[in-house]
N, C-alpha and C positions, 0 to 999 in steps of 0.2 A: 146871599145864598150862593154856594159854590155851583160850579158847573156840574159836579158829580151828583149833587143833590137834586138838581134840576132834571137831569137825564135819569129817570128812574128805571131801574131794571124791571124786566117783565116778572110776574109773580112766580113763575116756574124756574127762574134763574136765581141761584144761590149767591148772596152778596159774599159769603165766606169763600166760596170757590172761585168767584171773580177776583177776589183779593189775593188768594193763594196763587192762582194761575199767573196773573199779572206780576206779582212779586218775584216769582221764580223765573218766569220767561224773560222779563225785561231787566234783570239785574246785570246783564252785560252791557247795557246802555249806561255810560259814565254819568251823564248830566241828569239831575233830578228833574229839571224842567222838561227834558225830552221824554223821560218816563211818564210824567204827568200827562203830556200830550198823547202818548201811546195809550194810557188808561182811558182817556177821554175818547179816543178813536174807537177802541174796542167796545166801550160802553154805548157808543152811538150805533155801532153795527149791531149790537144786541137789541136796542130799544127803539130805534127809528124805524118806522114803517115805510115801505116804498123803496125807491131808488136811493142809494146811499151816497149822495153827492157830499162834497165838502161843506157846502152850505147847510145841508140837512144835518150832518153830523155835529157841526159847530153851533147849531141852534140853541139859544139860551145860554151859551158859555160867555157871553160878553164880547165887547169890541175887540177886533184883531184876532178872534179865535179861528176864523176860517183861514186867514193867511198863515197862522202858526201851524195849523193841521196840514196845510199844503206844504210848508217848509219841512215839517216832520217827515212826511211821507215821500216827497219828491226830491228834496235836496239834502236832507241831513245824512251824514256818512256812516250812520250806525250799521253794523254788520247784521244782516238778516240771518246768516247761517249760524251765528251764535245764539241768537234768540230761538230758532227753530231747534237746534240741538238741546238747549235747556228744556224747551217745551216737550220734546220726545222723551228725555229723560224723566220728566215729571209724569208723563202719561204711562210710561213703562212701570214706574214705581207704584202708581195709584191704580192703573186699570189693567195691567198685565195682558197686553194684546197677544192674540194668537197668530197673526199674520201681518205681513206688509203687503197691502193690495195697491197695485199700480192702476191708476184711473185717469184716462184721458179727459181733457176739458176743451170744448170748442167754445170761443167767445166771438159771437158775430158782431160785426162793427159796421159803422157808416163812415165812409171816408178812408184816407190812406195814412193818417198821421200817427195813430197809435203804434207803438213799438211791436215790430214783428206781423203786422197785419198785411194780408195778401189774398187776392182771389185765388182759391185753391179747392181742389177736390177734397171732400170730407166724407169718408165712408160711412160714419155714424149717421150723417144726414141724407146721403145718397145723391149729392149734387155739389156743384161748385158754388161756394159762398165766400164772402169777404169776411175774413176771420182771423183771429189768433188761435194758434193751437198750443196747448201745454200739457204736460204730464205732471201727476202728483202721485205722492206716496202716502198711503193712510195707514196709521196704526189702527188695527181692526179687531174687535171683540165681539161677542154675541150680542151684547147689549148697546153696542154703539161703535162709532169709528171717527177718526179725526185725521185730516190731512196734516202732515208735519214738513213736507218739502215739496217744492215747486220748481219746475224747469220750464222755460219758454222756448218752444222750438222755433228757432229763427230761420226764415227762408234765406236763400242765397242773396237775393236782391237787398237784403238789409245788411249782411255781413260783408258782401263783396264790394260795397261802395263806401268810400270813406265819408262822403257828405251824409249818407244815411246813418252810419255808425255815430258820427258826431252829432247829429240832430237828436238822437235817442240816448246819447251817452252810454253806448255799448262799450263794456270793457275790451281792452285789446285781446285778452286771452279767450274771449267768447267768440266761437264760430258758428257756422250753420250745422245744425245737428238733427238727425231725423228724430222723431218723437221716441221710438223704442231705444235709441242710444241715450237720449235724455234720461229715460227711466233707469237704465243700467248705471249711468253715472250718479244719480240720486242714491240709489240703492248701495253702490259702492261707497259713497261718501258717508252715508249713514253708518255703515259698518266699520269703515276704517277711520275716518276723521272724528265722527261722533262718539266712537267707541261702543256703539250698540251691539248687543248680542243678537245675532241674526235670527230672524224667524223666517218661516217659509215665505217666499215672494210669490204672490198670485198676480198673473199678468195675462193679457189677452194678446196672442201673436198671430191672430188669423189673418192680418193684413200684411204680414211680412214673413220672411223665411226665418223658422225658429232656430236654426243651427248657430248663427253667430251669437245670439243672445243667451242660448243654453250654454254654449261654450264658455262665455265670459262669466256668467254666473257661477258655473262649475269650477272655473279656474280660481275664483275668489272664494271658493268653499261656502257659497251661499245657497241654502236650500231653495227649491222652486217647484212651483206647480203652474204650468203655462198652458193655455188653450191654443190649440193649433187647427188650422183649417183642414177639413176632411181631404182636400186635394193634396196635402202634404202626407196623408196616410193612404189614401185610396185614389190615385189618379185615374183618368179615364180608361187606361189601358188594362186596368184590374191588378196591377202589381205595384207594390210600394215604390216610390220615387227613389232616385239615385241617393239621397240623403238619409233615407230611412229603410232599414231592413229588419225583419223579424229574425230572430236567432233561431237556428235549427233545434229540433227536440234531441234528446240524448240518444234515442234509438233510430235517429236518422230519417223518420218518416215525415218530418216537416222541415221547413227551412229553405224551400225552393224559391222563396221571395214572393210568393203569390198572396193576394189579399185573402184568399181562402184560409191560408196558414194562420194569418194574423187573426182572423175572426174566430178560427177554432181555438186559438190560445185565449182570446179574450172571453169566449163562452164558457171555457173550463173553469174560469174563476168568477163567473157571473153570479151576482148575489144581491138582494135588496139591501140598499144603504139608507138609513133614515137620517133626515137632515131638516133643519128649520129654514123654511123659505122666507127670508126677510122681506121679499118684495110683495109676497101675497099674505104674509102673516099667518102661515100655517106649517104644520108638520107634514113632510112629504117622505116618500121612499122611492128611490130611483134604482133601477138595475144597472149595476156597474161591473165591468169586467177589467181584468189587468193582464198584461203580458210584457215581457222584457223585450226590448228593441234596441237597435244600435243606430246611432245617428253618425254617418260617415262625414268626412270633412269634404267640403266642396273644393274641387281643384283650384278654383279661382279665390279661394279664401287666403287671408294673409298668413304667411309662414309663422310657425310657432304654435298654431292651434293644434290640439291633439287629433290624431287621425280618426279617432273614433269616441264616441260618448255612449256609455251603456246606461240606458234610462228605462223607466217604467212608462208604458202607454196605458192610459185608462180610457176605456170606451163606456159611455153612459147612454142607455136606451130611454131617452125622455119621451120618445113618441112610440106608443105600443103598436102603431101600424107599421113600423119599419123593421126589417129584418137585421139591419146594420145599426150601429150606434149613431145617435144624433150628435153627440158631443165627443171630442177627443182632447185629452190632457196628457202632456208629458211631465215627468217628474224625476227628480233625483233622489227622492225619498224612498229609496229601495227597501229599507228595512221597516217602514212605517206600514201600519195596517191600511188595507184598501179603503175602508170607510173613513178613517181619519183623513187620508189624502183628499178624498172627494169632499168631505165636510170642509176642509180648509179651502178648497177650490170655491165652494159655495159661498164663503164669506165675501166674495165679491158682490153678492146680492145685497149684503149689508151696506156697502159703500155706495152701490147704485141708488139705494133707498135714501141714504142720507144726503148724497149729492142732490137728489131731486127735492127732498123735502126741507133740508136745512140750508143748503149752500146758497141758493138764490135769495133766500130770506136774509142771509147774512152779508149779501153783497158781492158774491164771488165774481160776478160779471160786470160790476158797476164802476171799476176804476176808470176815470176819464183822463188821466194824465198820459203823457207821451214818453216818458223816459223809462229806460230798462230797470233802473234802480227803484223808481216809483212803483212800477208793477210789482216787483218782488217785495217791497215793503207792504204794499197793500195786501198782497196775498198772505203775507206772514201774520198781519193783524187778523185777517179772516180765519187763519188757523187757531189764534188765541181765542177768538169768539167761539169757534166750533168746541175747543177743549172745555171752556166754561159750561157749554150746554151738555156735553158728554158726562162731565163729573158732577154736575148739579143733581142732588139726590132724586128730586121729583122727576127730572128727565130720565134718569137711569131706571127708575121704577117703571115709568110709562113705556120704555122701549124694551124690556125684558121679554124674552120669549114666553108664551103661555105654557101651562102644563101640558106635557107631551101626550098626544093623542095617539094610541097605538092602532087605531083602526085606519089602515091604509088601503086605499083602493088599488086595483089592478092598473087603472088608468095612470096612477102616479108612478108605478114601478116599471111599467112596460112589460110585466110578466103576466102569464095567465093567472087568472083569478085565484086558483088553488095555490099559486106560489107567491102571492102578494102579502101574505100575512107576516107581520112583523112581531116577534115575541114581546110581551109586556115587560120582560126583564131588561130589554135593550135600553140603554141610556145615551145621553148626549156624548159621552166619551167613547162609545164603541158599541157595536151590536154583538149579541150573543154568539152569532155565527161568523164574526169577522175573523179573518185569518191574515197571516203575513202574505205579502204579495211580491212576486207571484209564488205559489206552492211549487213543490219539487216536481210534481207530475206535469206542470204547465211550463215549467222553465225552458226558455229558448236559449240555445247556445250559439256561439259565433258561427256564421256560415263559412 
């Protein structure tokens, strides 16, 4: 009996989709024996319960399988980027993703031997932990999402010492890169090297200055919707910071740079936007406003960046008890509809759900090897396993959003009860009251 027959796929995983995904994604690997070990590895990720050790994945495959899997992941020179690019093109063809969502990943570790591990502050956890930090880019649809690229954020202690680089086989061209820069590099590679048509990039920039990332994405003509920290919009002094300025209104009555001007502009466009909350599995409506703003170049920024970026700022009132928005998003989708931009941003909830419900089950944190190449190879195989689950018909059916419920509460919108109704004719593609953002009467011009 073959190893493939002994490792039976779960009932909700389609053998047809498994074969199609693996055939398309592994075709860049020239050796047939390596492709067979890749198929066995992914089959193990899908079928083995518990921690995905090499021994568990090789169980039932016969003598020498564990060593062969280790060799395939940690030592073989196959190009992970080629596999990921083929996977991304297959997903675009089959699933038609709406956005590229950037998702951070923290992998806690015991010991200091895994590549990139260091005791470091992690904002998602709120304390110092011994861990690896990575960034991933997910192709995201309403019914599912799949990670297609991975970057490991290496601390200086790993890239600045030749002994550490040699121990983990870190390539000479790889340096110490902040997580947000890893994400920009991934997105740029997907658009430029993989030849993918850019979809809006959704990213959380609350832990870093948004200007450099926005400038880089805009320079590459990549659409984006990024979440920013309120302090970037409303510092303690009550006026926008030096990097962000509302544009003055045409009649000159606004634009003095105060937060009041900014909130006035946001309130003029404020409207309920209906969206599906994948984290809660329910339809919600949130009060969202929009205003045009300018991001100015930091004097300390590298030369060559534009002096100003004209963007759209979205404010979302997710807490009805607040007079000011609870969330702020910046976007260069100036001609898109307000509701479409916010619904695109909320696709990040889809990724958060899939990361929690699928990724750990597929072994996203289980790689025990120590090499840079091995880590990337393992994460690539995890992406293939994700793709099989997304494309399997039974899984896609189970994860589709339910019929839309137009009875939306005032609590969900942040509006008074009389303003919280959403017309029944509103659909997932746009609300009946949706307008281009910002409308002319709330347009803010350069100060």
